[in-house]
Each structure stands twice: as structure tokens, then as C-alpha cells.
Backbone as CSV, one residue per row, in Angstrom:
resi,resn,N_x,N_y,N_z,CA_x,CA_y,CA_z,C_x,C_y,C_z
1,MET,1.564,-5.937,24.915,0.149,-6.174,24.647,-0.150,-7.664,24.780
2,LYS,-1.052,-8.018,25.709,-1.380,-9.421,25.918,-2.554,-9.854,25.046
3,VAL,-2.594,-11.154,24.768,-3.641,-11.727,23.928,-5.033,-11.450,24.503
4,ARG,-5.181,-11.553,25.836,-6.495,-11.380,26.453,-7.100,-10.011,26.140
5,ASP,-6.260,-9.020,25.875,-6.743,-7.662,25.609,-7.199,-7.473,24.167
6,ALA,-6.974,-8.464,23.329,-7.348,-8.327,21.914,-8.414,-9.334,21.485
7,ILE,-8.988,-10.064,22.441,-10.026,-11.052,22.115,-11.226,-10.359,21.467
8,HIS,-11.712,-10.958,20.395,-12.863,-10.399,19.673,-14.126,-11.141,20.120
9,SER,-14.914,-10.502,20.965,-16.067,-11.166,21.575,-17.222,-11.374,20.606
10,ALA,-17.259,-10.618,19.498,-18.395,-10.710,18.582,-18.316,-11.913,17.644
11,THR,-17.143,-12.529,17.531,-17.006,-13.705,16.676,-17.256,-14.958,17.505
12,PRO,-18.279,-15.750,17.175,-18.660,-16.894,18.005,-17.804,-18.125,17.731
13,ALA,-17.872,-19.062,18.648,-17.270,-20.381,18.432,-18.355,-21.341,17.979
14,LEU,-17.957,-22.383,17.275,-18.889,-23.437,16.885,-19.006,-24.460,18.014
15,GLN,-20.151,-25.067,18.137,-20.317,-26.199,19.039,-19.959,-27.475,18.279
16,SER,-19.431,-28.434,18.993,-19.001,-29.675,18.330,-20.163,-30.398,17.659
17,THR,-21.397,-30.136,18.129,-22.577,-30.793,17.550,-23.164,-30.029,16.370
18,ASP,-22.624,-28.858,16.058,-23.156,-28.070,14.941,-22.969,-28.814,13.624
19,SER,-23.864,-28.546,12.699,-23.772,-29.162,11.378,-22.816,-28.392,10.484
20,VAL,-22.377,-29.039,9.434,-21.513,-28.399,8.445,-22.205,-27.188,7.831
21,GLU,-23.483,-27.330,7.556,-24.243,-26.224,6.962,-24.245,-25.004,7.872
22,ALA,-24.486,-25.225,9.182,-24.495,-24.118,10.136,-23.112,-23.489,10.257
23,ALA,-22.078,-24.317,10.241,-20.706,-23.825,10.368,-20.320,-22.947,9.172
24,LEU,-20.662,-23.397,7.981,-20.356,-22.604,6.786,-21.086,-21.273,6.814
25,GLY,-22.305,-21.285,7.336,-23.076,-20.055,7.449,-22.398,-19.044,8.356
26,LEU,-21.847,-19.515,9.481,-21.157,-18.619,10.402,-19.852,-18.088,9.808
27,LEU,-19.144,-18.939,9.091,-17.914,-18.491,8.437,-18.208,-17.361,7.452
28,MET,-19.250,-17.517,6.675,-19.620,-16.489,5.705,-20.082,-15.217,6.410
29,GLU,-20.856,-15.386,7.467,-21.398,-14.228,8.187,-20.297,-13.369,8.808
30,HIS,-19.242,-14.026,9.311,-18.192,-13.289,10.007,-16.930,-13.096,9.166
31,HIS,-16.990,-13.480,7.894,-15.915,-13.219,6.929,-14.565,-13.768,7.392
32,VAL,-14.575,-15.016,7.858,-13.335,-15.691,8.266,-13.277,-17.065,7.597
33,ARG,-12.081,-17.654,7.585,-11.908,-18.981,6.986,-11.778,-20.081,8.020
34,HIS,-11.678,-19.693,9.300,-11.532,-20.664,10.390,-12.358,-20.225,11.597
35,LEU,-12.907,-21.202,12.322,-13.596,-20.917,13.577,-13.258,-22.004,14.598
36,PRO,-13.133,-21.612,15.880,-12.894,-22.611,16.915,-14.128,-23.466,17.155
37,VAL,-13.907,-24.673,17.641,-14.989,-25.601,17.972,-14.878,-25.923,19.466
38,VAL,-16.005,-25.820,20.179,-16.005,-25.966,21.634,-16.930,-27.103,22.057
39,GLU,-16.503,-27.857,23.075,-17.323,-28.928,23.640,-18.402,-28.337,24.555
40,GLU,-19.348,-29.185,25.002,-20.416,-28.725,25.873,-19.895,-28.167,27.195
41,ASP,-18.770,-28.692,27.682,-18.212,-28.234,28.957,-17.323,-27.003,28.810
42,GLY,-17.267,-26.433,27.598,-16.498,-25.218,27.375,-15.046,-25.432,27.007
43,ARG,-14.642,-26.692,26.885,-13.256,-26.973,26.493,-13.095,-26.836,24.975
44,LEU,-11.924,-26.381,24.577,-11.630,-26.232,23.159,-11.438,-27.606,22.528
45,ALA,-12.232,-27.907,21.494,-12.128,-29.191,20.806,-11.191,-29.113,19.610
46,GLY,-11.103,-27.940,19.003,-10.254,-27.790,17.832,-10.625,-26.545,17.053
47,ILE,-10.155,-26.498,15.844,-10.477,-25.394,14.950,-10.780,-25.982,13.577
48,ILE,-11.816,-25.461,12.943,-12.268,-26.025,11.661,-12.089,-24.987,10.558
49,SER,-11.684,-25.447,9.388,-11.462,-24.547,8.261,-12.592,-24.668,7.240
50,GLU,-12.713,-23.650,6.440,-13.719,-23.648,5.375,-13.475,-24.804,4.404
51,SER,-12.211,-25.030,4.057,-11.902,-26.097,3.104,-12.250,-27.467,3.676
52,ARG,-12.044,-27.652,4.967,-12.379,-28.925,5.612,-13.889,-29.149,5.586
53,LEU,-14.637,-28.106,5.839,-16.095,-28.204,5.817,-16.610,-28.527,4.419
54,MET,-15.970,-27.939,3.409,-16.398,-28.166,2.031,-16.157,-29.606,1.596
55,ASP,-15.241,-30.298,2.273,-14.940,-31.692,1.932,-15.809,-32.691,2.691
56,ALA,-16.744,-32.190,3.519,-17.599,-33.080,4.315,-18.537,-33.889,3.413
57,GLU,-19.025,-35.013,3.940,-19.897,-35.893,3.157,-21.237,-35.244,2.836
58,GLY,-21.714,-34.382,3.730,-22.998,-33.730,3.489,-23.218,-32.587,4.455
59,PRO,-24.195,-31.718,4.193,-24.438,-30.533,5.025,-24.875,-30.856,6.446
60,GLU,-25.392,-32.053,6.687,-25.854,-32.420,8.024,-24.783,-33.108,8.863
61,SER,-23.614,-33.340,8.279,-22.510,-33.930,9.052,-22.158,-33.017,10.216
62,SER,-21.720,-33.601,11.326,-21.347,-32.787,12.483,-19.931,-32.256,12.321
63,VAL,-19.720,-31.087,12.891,-18.389,-30.489,12.855,-17.383,-31.382,13.577
64,GLU,-17.803,-31.999,14.666,-16.920,-32.830,15.477,-16.297,-33.958,14.664
65,SER,-17.052,-34.504,13.719,-16.551,-35.628,12.927,-15.433,-35.218,11.976
66,LEU,-15.240,-33.925,11.797,-14.231,-33.431,10.856,-12.950,-32.981,11.545
67,LEU,-12.943,-32.932,12.865,-11.777,-32.450,13.591,-10.651,-33.480,13.567
68,ILE,-9.441,-33.008,13.348,-8.270,-33.893,13.360,-7.145,-33.195,14.117
69,GLY,-6.286,-33.979,14.746,-5.126,-33.428,15.432,-5.469,-32.712,16.734
70,ARG,-4.443,-32.164,17.363,-4.612,-31.446,18.619,-5.049,-30.012,18.345
71,PRO,-5.857,-29.434,19.245,-6.304,-28.049,19.046,-5.135,-27.060,19.058
72,VAL,-5.149,-26.126,18.136,-4.166,-25.048,18.115,-4.758,-23.865,18.864
73,SER,-4.012,-23.294,19.802,-4.509,-22.150,20.567,-3.340,-21.359,21.124
74,VAL,-3.649,-20.200,21.697,-2.658,-19.393,22.415,-3.219,-19.084,23.798
75,PRO,-2.367,-18.989,24.812,-2.831,-18.664,26.160,-3.152,-17.175,26.289
76,PRO,-4.016,-16.808,27.223,-4.442,-15.406,27.341,-3.336,-14.447,27.749
77,ASP,-2.310,-14.948,28.457,-1.234,-14.069,28.915,-0.056,-13.995,27.952
78,ALA,-0.185,-14.641,26.801,0.876,-14.555,25.793,0.885,-13.162,25.170
79,HIS,2.034,-12.772,24.626,2.116,-11.495,23.930,1.451,-11.625,22.567
80,ILE,0.966,-10.520,22.058,0.287,-10.523,20.763,1.234,-11.001,19.652
81,PHE,2.545,-10.815,19.814,3.520,-11.308,18.846,3.478,-12.831,18.765
82,ASP,3.306,-13.495,19.926,3.234,-14.959,19.942,2.009,-15.446,19.171
83,ALA,0.889,-14.743,19.349,-0.329,-15.102,18.625,-0.131,-14.944,17.123
84,ALA,0.527,-13.872,16.719,0.785,-13.643,15.298,1.673,-14.736,14.720
85,ARG,2.708,-15.133,15.468,3.597,-16.188,14.991,2.858,-17.509,14.817
86,THR,2.032,-17.870,15.801,1.275,-19.120,15.708,0.279,-19.075,14.560
87,MET,-0.347,-17.924,14.368,-1.310,-17.782,13.282,-0.641,-17.959,11.923
88,VAL,0.535,-17.393,11.774,1.267,-17.513,10.514,1.738,-18.958,10.300
89,GLU,2.243,-19.592,11.364,2.737,-20.973,11.260,1.656,-21.930,10.774
90,HIS,0.415,-21.691,11.203,-0.677,-22.600,10.865,-1.610,-22.033,9.783
91,ASP,-1.242,-20.882,9.230,-2.016,-20.261,8.147,-3.486,-20.104,8.539
92,LEU,-3.732,-19.439,9.667,-5.084,-19.271,10.191,-5.586,-17.845,10.006
93,SER,-6.893,-17.701,9.827,-7.504,-16.375,9.791,-8.017,-15.974,11.166
94,THR,-8.238,-16.954,12.047,-8.565,-16.717,13.452,-7.800,-17.743,14.281
95,ILE,-7.595,-17.425,15.553,-6.920,-18.381,16.431,-7.600,-18.379,17.796
96,PRO,-7.908,-19.567,18.351,-8.577,-19.635,19.648,-7.638,-19.247,20.794
97,VAL,-8.239,-18.714,21.844,-7.522,-18.423,23.085,-8.054,-19.396,24.140
98,ALA,-7.154,-20.131,24.805,-7.563,-21.120,25.806,-6.565,-21.116,26.956
99,ASP,-7.063,-21.432,28.172,-6.168,-21.474,29.330,-5.442,-22.819,29.392
100,THR,-4.649,-23.018,30.444,-3.831,-24.224,30.546,-4.673,-25.491,30.703
101,ALA,-5.939,-25.341,31.158,-6.833,-26.492,31.311,-7.609,-26.779,30.029
102,GLY,-7.388,-25.964,29.006,-8.081,-26.174,27.740,-9.421,-25.496,27.638
103,GLN,-9.763,-24.647,28.635,-11.033,-23.940,28.579,-10.963,-22.811,27.547
104,TYR,-11.965,-22.783,26.700,-12.013,-21.784,25.632,-12.373,-20.413,26.205
105,LEU,-11.609,-19.382,25.828,-11.823,-18.031,26.352,-12.256,-17.027,25.291
106,GLY,-12.010,-17.326,24.049,-12.367,-16.392,22.981,-11.503,-16.617,21.759
107,VAL,-11.591,-15.694,20.835,-10.888,-15.860,19.566,-10.230,-14.552,19.147
108,LEU,-9.112,-14.676,18.467,-8.455,-13.532,17.846,-8.591,-13.647,16.340
109,ARG,-8.887,-12.524,15.690,-8.919,-12.493,14.235,-7.617,-11.881,13.720
110,ARG,-7.274,-12.217,12.497,-6.077,-11.637,11.881,-6.171,-10.122,11.869
111,HIS,-7.356,-9.616,11.609,-7.553,-8.166,11.583,-7.264,-7.550,12.944
112,ASP,-7.678,-8.221,14.038,-7.451,-7.696,15.388,-5.957,-7.572,15.676
113,ILE,-5.196,-8.581,15.253,-3.755,-8.559,15.484,-3.110,-7.437,14.684
114,PHE,-3.527,-7.279,13.440,-2.975,-6.191,12.646,-3.303,-4.844,13.272
115,ASP,-4.517,-4.700,13.794,-4.928,-3.445,14.421,-4.017,-3.113,15.598
116,GLN,-3.665,-4.120,16.381,-2.764,-3.896,17.511,-1.365,-3.516,17.029
117,PHE,-0.889,-4.170,15.964,0.415,-3.819,15.406,0.404,-2.367,14.914
118,ALA,-0.691,-1.976,14.279,-0.797,-0.618,13.755,-0.703,0.405,14.885
119,ARG,-1.340,0.103,16.011,-1.261,1.005,17.165,0.150,1.044,17.731
120,MET,0.774,-0.117,17.843,2.122,-0.180,18.399,3.125,0.563,17.525
121,LEU,2.843,0.615,16.219,3.734,1.310,15.294,3.313,2.756,15.043
122,SER,2.325,3.226,15.824,1.891,4.633,15.778,1.471,5.072,14.381
123,THR,0.803,4.192,13.649,0.457,4.522,12.265,-0.587,5.617,12.156
124,ARG,-1.375,5.830,13.206,-2.413,6.858,13.152,-1.910,8.231,13.573
125,GLN,-0.677,8.289,14.079,-0.118,9.567,14.468,0.548,10.233,13.271
126,SER,0.513,11.558,13.276,1.090,12.310,12.178,2.594,12.062,12.090
127,GLY,3.080,11.889,10.874,4.504,11.662,10.677,4.755,10.747,9.499
128,ALA,6.016,10.514,9.224,6.414,9.705,8.075,7.019,8.383,8.523
129,ILE,7.038,7.424,7.599,7.682,6.128,7.833,8.875,6.006,6.894
130,LEU,10.012,5.591,7.471,11.203,5.343,6.672,11.541,3.867,6.703
131,ALA,11.900,3.314,5.560,12.368,1.933,5.460,13.863,1.984,5.164
132,LEU,14.660,1.325,6.021,16.106,1.376,5.904,16.703,-0.014,5.750
133,GLU,17.934,-0.051,5.276,18.738,-1.267,5.279,20.119,-0.918,5.802
134,VAL,20.708,-1.836,6.581,22.036,-1.605,7.128,22.722,-2.954,7.338
135,ASP,24.047,-2.974,7.216,24.804,-4.195,7.487,24.624,-4.608,8.947
136,SER,24.532,-5.909,9.180,24.314,-6.414,10.538,25.381,-5.915,11.510
137,ARG,26.601,-5.873,11.069,27.695,-5.480,11.969,27.635,-4.005,12.348
138,ASP,26.883,-3.209,11.594,26.817,-1.769,11.862,25.535,-1.351,12.584
139,TYR,24.660,-2.326,12.877,23.363,-1.961,13.447,23.438,-1.836,14.963
140,ALA,23.072,-0.659,15.464,22.943,-0.407,16.905,21.757,0.525,17.080
141,LEU,20.725,0.047,17.739,19.488,0.826,17.862,19.728,2.166,18.546
142,ALA,20.514,2.169,19.606,20.768,3.411,20.342,21.427,4.458,19.438
143,LYS,22.381,3.994,18.616,23.061,4.915,17.702,22.090,5.452,16.656
144,LEU,21.245,4.571,16.122,20.292,4.985,15.094,19.354,6.059,15.626
145,ILE,18.796,5.838,16.806,17.872,6.815,17.394,18.590,8.120,17.709
146,HIS,19.834,8.011,18.196,20.608,9.217,18.509,20.819,10.064,17.256
147,VAL,21.174,9.419,16.148,21.394,10.153,14.900,20.140,10.897,14.476
148,ILE,18.996,10.229,14.586,17.733,10.845,14.165,17.350,11.995,15.087
149,GLU,17.445,11.779,16.390,16.977,12.778,17.341,17.931,13.964,17.455
150,GLN,19.137,13.834,16.907,20.036,14.976,16.822,19.681,15.882,15.642
151,ASN,18.683,15.465,14.875,18.290,16.225,13.687,16.809,16.604,13.728
152,GLU,16.367,17.003,14.921,15.038,17.595,15.135,13.897,16.668,14.744
153,ALA,14.072,15.385,15.025,12.998,14.413,14.798,12.982,13.429,15.964
154,LYS,11.824,12.826,16.207,11.666,11.826,17.258,11.207,10.509,16.650
155,VAL,11.706,9.406,17.190,11.290,8.077,16.747,10.080,7.661,17.573
156,LEU,8.922,7.488,16.912,7.703,7.072,17.601,7.611,5.557,17.712
157,ALA,8.163,4.848,16.736,8.124,3.386,16.749,9.215,2.858,15.832
158,VAL,9.682,1.646,16.146,10.726,1.023,15.325,10.472,-0.473,15.249
159,ALA,10.689,-1.046,14.075,10.571,-2.497,13.875,11.738,-2.930,12.998
160,SER,12.305,-4.107,13.309,13.431,-4.596,12.520,13.170,-6.019,12.050
161,GLU,13.703,-6.340,10.900,13.574,-7.672,10.312,14.968,-8.239,10.113
162,LEU,15.301,-9.255,10.903,16.637,-9.836,10.822,16.785,-10.669,9.550
163,PRO,17.958,-10.659,8.960,18.174,-11.428,7.717,18.278,-12.922,7.995
164,GLU,17.951,-13.716,6.996,18.077,-15.165,7.119,19.539,-15.598,7.043
165,HIS,20.361,-14.806,6.356,21.776,-15.140,6.207,22.618,-13.974,6.701
166,SER,23.773,-14.286,7.250,24.624,-13.265,7.855,25.131,-12.241,6.844
167,THR,25.116,-12.603,5.582,25.622,-11.692,4.554,24.573,-10.669,4.114
168,GLU,23.321,-10.854,4.526,22.253,-9.947,4.130,22.142,-8.783,5.107
169,LYS,21.437,-7.750,4.686,21.280,-6.557,5.508,20.046,-6.663,6.418
170,ILE,20.100,-5.979,7.539,18.938,-5.860,8.420,18.003,-4.809,7.841
171,ARG,16.726,-5.109,7.816,15.730,-4.155,7.336,15.042,-3.512,8.542
172,ILE,14.973,-2.202,8.557,14.442,-1.445,9.693,13.333,-0.525,9.210
173,THR,12.241,-0.477,9.956,11.138,0.433,9.664,10.979,1.398,10.832
174,LEU,10.961,2.680,10.534,10.863,3.721,11.563,9.639,4.588,11.343
175,LYS,8.922,4.890,12.413,7.867,5.908,12.349,8.387,7.145,13.071
176,LEU,8.405,8.266,12.370,8.918,9.513,12.918,7.775,10.494,13.174
177,ASN,8.057,11.527,13.947,7.024,12.523,14.263,7.029,13.690,13.297
178,VAL,7.806,13.589,12.220,7.870,14.655,11.217,7.476,14.106,9.857
179,LYS,6.988,14.983,9.010,6.613,14.566,7.656,7.740,14.827,6.652
180,ASP,8.464,15.904,6.858,9.577,16.214,5.964,10.829,15.529,6.502
181,THR,11.250,14.458,5.840,12.402,13.678,6.314,13.661,13.918,5.480
182,THR,13.671,14.978,4.695,14.796,15.232,3.797,16.127,15.259,4.546
183,ARG,16.185,16.054,5.627,17.433,16.173,6.386,17.784,14.842,7.064
184,VAL,16.796,14.197,7.658,17.039,12.930,8.349,17.564,11.887,7.384
185,ARG,16.972,11.799,6.200,17.422,10.812,5.218,18.868,11.066,4.796
186,HIS,19.193,12.332,4.606,20.561,12.688,4.202,21.562,12.267,5.273
187,VAL,21.238,12.534,6.531,22.138,12.195,7.628,22.263,10.678,7.781
188,LEU,21.161,9.961,7.649,21.191,8.500,7.760,22.061,7.879,6.674
189,GLU,21.920,8.368,5.449,22.753,7.861,4.358,24.229,8.121,4.662
190,HIS,24.515,9.280,5.254,25.893,9.637,5.600,26.466,8.671,6.639
191,HIS,25.596,8.144,7.522,26.041,7.222,8.572,25.960,5.750,8.147
192,GLY,25.736,5.500,6.866,25.790,4.136,6.373,24.455,3.419,6.279
193,TYR,23.363,4.124,6.549,22.038,3.519,6.421,21.497,3.799,5.022
194,HIS,21.043,2.758,4.352,20.458,2.935,3.017,18.951,3.114,3.164
195,VAL,18.458,4.289,2.822,17.023,4.574,2.911,16.342,4.001,1.673
196,VAL,15.587,2.949,1.872,14.941,2.250,0.764,13.708,2.998,0.278
197,ALA,12.916,3.520,1.239,11.669,4.191,0.874,11.204,5.079,2.008
198,ALA,10.361,6.059,1.652,9.738,6.947,2.633,8.250,7.021,2.320
199,PHE,7.418,6.933,3.364,5.968,6.961,3.196,5.359,7.984,4.146
200,GLY,4.223,8.541,3.736,3.470,9.414,4.629,3.917,10.855,4.623
201,GLU,4.769,11.223,3.668,5.226,12.608,3.620,4.183,13.524,2.985
202,GLU,3.225,12.926,2.280,2.111,13.698,1.741,0.871,13.429,2.569
203,ASP,0.021,14.416,2.755,-1.175,14.281,3.573,-2.031,13.122,3.105
204,GLY,-2.387,12.237,4.036,-3.300,11.145,3.728,-2.636,9.913,3.142
205,GLU,-1.367,10.019,2.757,-0.700,8.894,2.095,-0.597,7.679,3.010
206,LEU,-0.196,7.910,4.270,0.016,6.795,5.196,-1.309,6.124,5.564
207,GLU,-2.333,6.921,5.823,-3.636,6.341,6.163,-4.171,5.497,5.021
208,GLU,-3.960,5.943,3.778,-4.409,5.178,2.620,-3.680,3.834,2.553
209,LEU,-2.383,3.819,2.855,-1.622,2.570,2.845,-2.143,1.609,3.903
210,VAL,-2.423,2.122,5.105,-2.940,1.283,6.186,-4.296,0.708,5.825
211,GLU,-5.196,1.555,5.306,-6.538,1.098,4.945,-6.483,0.068,3.831
212,GLU,-5.576,0.250,2.871,-5.437,-0.715,1.782,-4.970,-2.077,2.312
213,PHE,-4.034,-2.052,3.286,-3.537,-3.299,3.847,-4.619,-4.011,4.662
214,VAL,-5.430,-3.240,5.392,-6.535,-3.828,6.146,-7.512,-4.516,5.216
215,ARG,-7.831,-3.888,4.099,-8.740,-4.486,3.113,-8.151,-5.793,2.576
216,TYR,-6.828,-5.800,2.352,-6.159,-7.015,1.874,-6.303,-8.164,2.889
217,LEU,-6.144,-7.857,4.181,-6.228,-8.880,5.223,-7.631,-9.465,5.308
218,GLU,-8.638,-8.677,4.962,-10.020,-9.123,5.113,-10.532,-9.894,3.913
219,VAL,-9.750,-9.951,2.838,-10.166,-10.694,1.638,-10.245,-12.182,1.932
């Protein structure tokens, strides 16, 4: 999934000549804490935060006078994972998209990125989610999928979280096409996988978890 496919066209950019008052109004209107700032020629000037605007000398100050440092952005052909990493590194609620010449192309919201992750993890499809832990030396994706699919289940999506230290376990999240995972969990435990939790085995449980997380992101 490329960044260009997730650009949110309804969220505007600020002009460098806009006032602090106008900028705060747009932030409130679109429920974000950051907005990109664009020059008259369409080049990305930077990104402004709500806290930076609140520290301005007065409501009529220009946004341009508050910009510091180099503009943070992601290129349109980057993967959505790259955008998520940059957003987390800089603690942003939105991130500008710009080409190699610095021309502003649009903006990504945190919600948009989460929505793409949700699709990639098949959260809207019927089935359960399993959270596992396994020793690093025992982890092999092909083996894990083989074990599951030998027990009348299919893996719709998989995500893994590598440990910070070699002595820690790898954390794995699986989306399956079945709701009853009793047999699968038993077999996984037998093969050395520790099943930490199971979600979505009751009707509506998984959708409620997704909706709750979306609400959290929008706060």
C-alpha cells in the first residue's frame, strides 16, 4: 500500500500567510493537532502544531513566523509503513506528503493509516484474532502457518513484533477465518507457541475492539 493511495483530500493545508487564529480554527474543525503549511508556489514550508500556535504572541501572528527546522514529510511512493514510522518518530497526528522537489501533494491522518492497517489485517472479515508468543529461535512463519492450516483454519493476516532483546519472545498476531479456535490453540500450545489471548470469538467482539481503538486515535 503506497502513501499516495491514502492521501486525505478533505483535510486542507495552511498557507504560510495564514494567521494563528485561522490556523487554530482549522485544527479544531478537522480534529487534528498538526497541519502542513504551504508556500504560494505550492512547496511544503513545514508543519505546525497546536501547541506551537498556542505559544504565539497573538492571534494575528503569521503561521510562517512560527515554523522552525526542516519540513517533515513522506514521499508519495513510500509504503504506508514508512509513513507510520515517521509519524510515530515525530509524534504527529497528520503528516504531509511531498515529492522530491518539495511540492506539497496532500496529507495523511493518523486515522487514515490505522484504517489501512485494519484492512491489511482483515479486521472486517469474519474470524478470530490470536495473540501468540514464541522464542526467537523457534519462530518460522512457514511452520506456523502450516500448523494452523493443517487444522481446518486459514491465516488471513499475520503481524509480528520483534523483541528489543534476544532473550525476549517474539509476539505474533494472527487473523484466522474461523471463530472457534479451541483446536488451533491446543495444537499451537503443543508446538511451543504460547497463546496469550484470543479475540473475536463472540459475535461483534472484534468490531467493537476496532471501533474503540479508532475512537482512541481520534481523541
